[in-house]
Structure formats: C-alpha cells, structure tokens
N, C-alpha and C positions, 0 to 999 in steps of 0.2 A: 365451549360451554355444553353443560349437559342438557339434553332434550327433555329431561324429567323421566319418572319412572315408567317402566314397561308394565302395563296393567295386567293382573292375571286374567285368564279367560273369563272368569265370572267374579269379578270383584264384590265385596260386600258393599251394599249401598247404605250410606250413612245419612243421618240427619242430626242437626246440632241445636239444642234448646237454649236459646239466648246468644248474645253477643258479648258475653263476659270476658274480661281480659285475658284470662287463662286460655279460653277457647280460641280467641282471635289471634292471640300472639303465639300459642304453642300448639294446641291440638288441631285446629283447622289446617295450618301448614304441614302438620305431621299426616293428616289424612290426605292432603294434596300430594305429598311426596311418596306416600306409601304405594307399595307394588300391588296390594290385594285389597285395597280399599277406594272408594269413590265418594265423594261429597256430592249429595244430590239435593239437599234441603237445608236450609237454616231458618229458624223461627226467632222472632225478635219483637219485642213491643216497641222497639225504636227501629222502624222499618228503614229509615234513611240510613242509619248506621249499618244494618245488614246489607242494603244494597250497595253501599260504598265498598263494603268488604267483598261482596260477590263480584265486583268487577273483574277480580282475579280469576274467578270461575264462572264465567258466563252461563254455563248450563245449570247452574245451582238455582233451585227454586227458592224464593223468598216468601215466608209467610208472616202475617202480622199477630198470629197467636200460636201458642204451643199446641192447642188442640188441632188446628189445622195440619200442622206437620205429622201429628201422630195419625191423622186420618189418611195420610199419603200412603197408599198401598205399595209403592215402590221402596219406601224406606224400610230396611231391614233392621238397622241397629241405630240406636241413639247415643250421643255423648251429652251428659247433663252437667253443666258447670254453673248451675244456678246457685244463689245463696243457700247455706247450709239448712235453713229452715224449710226450704221447698224440695230437698232431694227426695224425701219419702213419697210425698204426694205425687210428684212427677214421675218417679221411677215406677210407682204402682200404675199409675195411668198408662205409661208406655207398655209395661208388660201386659196390661189388659188389652192393648192394641196388638199384641203379638210382636213387640219389638224387643230385641235384645239391648241390654243397657250396660254402658260403661259409666259409672257416675263418679263425680269427684268426691274426695274425701272431705269430711267424715260421711261414709254412706248414709248414715241417719243420726239423728240428734241423740237417740236413746237405744239401748238394746231392744226395746219393745218394737221401736219403729224398723230396725234391721230385721227383726223376726217377721214383720208383717211384709217387708220388701222381699225377704226370701221367699215367703210362702206365695206371694203374687207371681214371682219369677218361676216357681216350681208348677203352680197351677196353670201357667200358660206357656209352659215348655220353652222358655227362653233363658239365656244366659245373663248373669248378673255379675258384675266385677266392681269393686272399689278402685279407683284410678291412683294407686300409688306408683306413679311412673318410674321412680328411682329404683324399684326392685327389678326392672327390666334392663338396667345398666350392666354391662358384662362385668365391670369391676365389682359390683355389689353381689352378683351372681357367683363370682369367683371367690369373693371373701366368705361368703355364707358356706361355699363348698369346702374351703380350706378349713373353716372352723369345724364343720361337721366331720372332716377327716382327721381331726385332732392335730393340727399343724402348730397350734400354740398349746397343746394339751386341752383338757376339758375347760370350756369357757366358765369363768366365775364371776367376772365383774364386767359391765357395760357402763361406759360414760358417754352420753350423747346429748348433743345441744343444737338448738337452731333459733336464730333470733334475727330480728330487724326493727328498726325504729320507724314507726308510723304516727308519732305523736303530733306531727306537723299536718296530718291528714285526718282531722276529726270526722269527715264525711265518709270515711272508707267503711264499706260494709262489714269489714272484720271487726269494727268496734261497735256494730248495733246488735243490741239485745234482741229486738224483734226478728232479726236474721240469723239468730244463732251464732253471733261472732264470739271471739275469744281466742287467746293466744294458744291454749292448748289443743283446740280442735283445728287450728290453722297452721301452726308450725311445730308445736310441741308433739303433735300427732306423729311426726316422722321419727324423732327419737324413740316413742313409745313403739311404733311399729317395728322399728329396727331391733329394739331390746327382745320384743317378742318373737322375731325371726330367729335371732341368734339362739334363744332359749326353747324355741319350738313350742311356744304357748303362752297363754296369759299369765300374769303374776298372781300368786296366791293371796298376798296382802300388800297394802301400800301405805305410806305415809306421805302427805302432801301439804303445800302451801300455795296460796295464790295471792296476787296483789291486785286490788281494786281501788283506784283512786276515787276521790269524791266526785271528780268531774266526768268519769268514765262509766258507761252502761255495762260494761263487761270486764272480766279480768284481763289484765294485760301482761302478766307474767305468771307463769305456773312452773313449779318445780316439784319432783316426786322422787322419793326412794321406793323401788319395787323389789319385792321379796319373791323369787320364783321357786323358792324351795330348795333343799338339798345344798345349801350353801352357795347359791346363785343370786346375785344382786344386780341392780341397774340403778344409776342416777340419770334422771333425764330433766331437761328444762327447755322452755320456749319463752319467747319474749316479744312484745311489741315496743319495748321501750330501751333496748340495748343497741349498740352498734352492731351492724350486720356481721353475723359470724355463724358457722356451722362446723361440727366436728363429731366424729364417732371414734371411740377406742373400745377395744375388746381385750381384757386381760385373762389369760388362761393359766393353767397350772405351770406351764413351761415357758410361756412368753406372752407376747401381745401383738395385736393388729391395730394399725392406725389408718384412718380414712379421712384425709383432708377434704373439706366440701363434699360430703357423701350424698347429699340429697338433690341439689340443684347445681351440678357442675358446670353447666353450660356446654357449648360445643367446642370443648377444649381437651387436651390430653389430661388424663387422670392418673393418679399414683395410689398404689396401696403398699404399706410398709409393714413388714413382718420382722419382728425382733425376737429371737430365740436364743438365749444365753449370749454368747459374743458374736452370734451370726445376725447380720442385717441384710435383709433381701427387699429392694424395691422393684415391685411390678408395675410397668406402665401399660396403660390402655390408650389406644387412639381415640379421638373425638368421635361420638356417636350422638344421635338424636334419641334420646330415651324415650320421648313421647311417641316418636315414630315406631319404636320397637314395641311399645305398649299396644298401640292400636293395631299394628300388624299381627300381634300375638292374638289379640281379642278377635280379629277378623278371621284368622286362621282356625280358630276354635268354632267360630260360628259355621264356617264351611265343613269342618270335619266332624263336629259334634264332640270333640274332646272337651274335657273340663278345663276351665281356666287355671292358670297358674296360682292366682290369688282368689281362693274359693271364698264364697260369701260367709262361710263359717269363721274365717279369720276376721271379716269385718265385724261379725257379731261379737267375737271376743274382744276386738279393738273397742267397740262400743262399750261393752261391759266395764272394761278397765278404765275407759274415759270416765264413766259414771262413777267408778270407785275412787278414783283420784279427786274428782270434784267432791264427793261426799267426805273423803278423808279431810279435805281442805275446808269443810263446812260451807262450801259454795253451792248455792242452789242452781240446777241446771235441768233443763234449759231455763233461761232468765224469763 
C-alpha cells in the first residue's frame, strides 16, 4: 500500500473556501495526494461537515467563516468552489489578502466581473486561474498538440456535448437563479472551452437557443453554433434534462479526431481516435487524476513565478462568449 506522496521541501499551503461537493470529492483529495501542496485550512458555514471531512487531515484548521480563512497568514493559495454568483466577490477578497486563487468555472458571471477579478489579482501580485481541470489531462494535451501540428489537417469543425439529468433534484444549486445556475455555465462551458482551445480564440459570432421550462428558474438546455471565422465552426450543447453523455469530435481538412468522455473520464484508461483517409489510430492513455495534475501545476507556478497554463485572459474570452451565446438566445444573464 502506498504511504502517500513525498512532499516537496516547500509545499504550497492551501485553503479551501466551503465544503462544496466538487471540493470534498475531487480537489481536497487532489491536494492531499499532491507532491507540492499541503492542505492547511478549510472554511465552511457548516462547521460540522468541515470537521468530519478534516478527520482525514487532522492538521487542517477549520474556520466557520471565509473571512477567517483569508486572514490566516499561513495560507498562500485558495481554491474556490462556491456557487457561481459568489466567485467574483471571494476571488477579489482573496486577492486583496494576498492569496493566489484557483477558482471553479465559470470564473465570473460576466466579462465585467472577470475583468475586475483579473485587475484585483494583478494589483496584488497573485496568480489567478479558472479551474478547467480537463485541460491538464495528458489525452487532451496530446489531442490539442496533434491538432496544432496538422495531424488531421487544419481544423474546420468541432462538435462537443456534455449533459446529465438533474430534473429529479430541484434543490440543486445548478438550478438556482440567485446562485447563477444554468446548463451553459455548468456543463456547456466545457464544449465551449474545448472549441476555443482548438481554434485558438473566441468565436466571432454565434447563433443559439436555450430551453427554459415554466417550472425552472434557469435555462436547462443550451445549444449554439459558433463561427470562428475563415470557415471554422463549432456546434456545442449542454443540458440538465438529457441522459448522461459527453463527446468531442474535431473534423479537419484531412481527417478527424474523436474523444469519448473528454471532460470527466474518471480514473480510467482513456482513448483518442485519429482517422486520416483509410488509416485509423487509437492512442491509449493510462488513468490519471486530472484534478491532482491541475493543483500541482498551479502550485508549481506559485513557487516558480511562471505564468499559469490557462491565463485569466482565456477566462475573459470564455465569459464574453458565454454572454454572447445568451444574448443570441434572447436569454437574460445573470438571472
């Protein structure tokens, strides 16, 4: 049995704001397993939940407020998995306390919010990154490198989708307007991010539709056609009302690249399939913990001073594209 990671001589000391499921199930275990990070503090308005979780890490300090954690001088970086509507407020507060910030997607509800978050991080000399963990998976990095190298010819068309059904969970925060819920910003953001990564920037124009049922506070399905110019297009969609599925495909001038389960592959072997004329190549990748790769990258940048792989300017373009999709669908955002 493994005895756990061997910590770097000077691990980055992390705090986590809230005991949201994504933090408890994915990022906190990633921090614990990381070789260059140490979890030193967790803040939660549900102290009992935080204390139960911290039983695995008895040295972790538990705070009953986010403000108290930010005042902890030992904390160097924070991970923010709060509801979407709170991302900007607590990212800016963290930056003002001199903390580096890894914040869940969407970084901000609007492009204006993201601009203010970037300004706060720059003014206080801290790093800021939107937590698109899938971008750190070796398969995704290999796929983007193959596309950039012209493996299937110049990319011309992207199809990407991500959906799961939460109609039976009406109290889920993803369905709450006051918390900036919605399918586009929760699951549709992944296909959008992937398309922008493939084409190296934001779309020039978009056409879109969203579905808002009478009993729903937010849109529960969003679909868009994105025009990146020069004959480059993407079709993306996300939904809270369809059976679980996710898929990405890139069609180039000479062939295509297929990625099953591109965004949350779990800790399992993954496959990338390249088809060029009559040749079919399947590249297999061993199981990895993409959340761990994400936090280790961020911690390495904190220590080295290197820029993060996903610069906040990408998050700004993502936010602007999200607003444009909602605008094209005549959907008021934020609600």
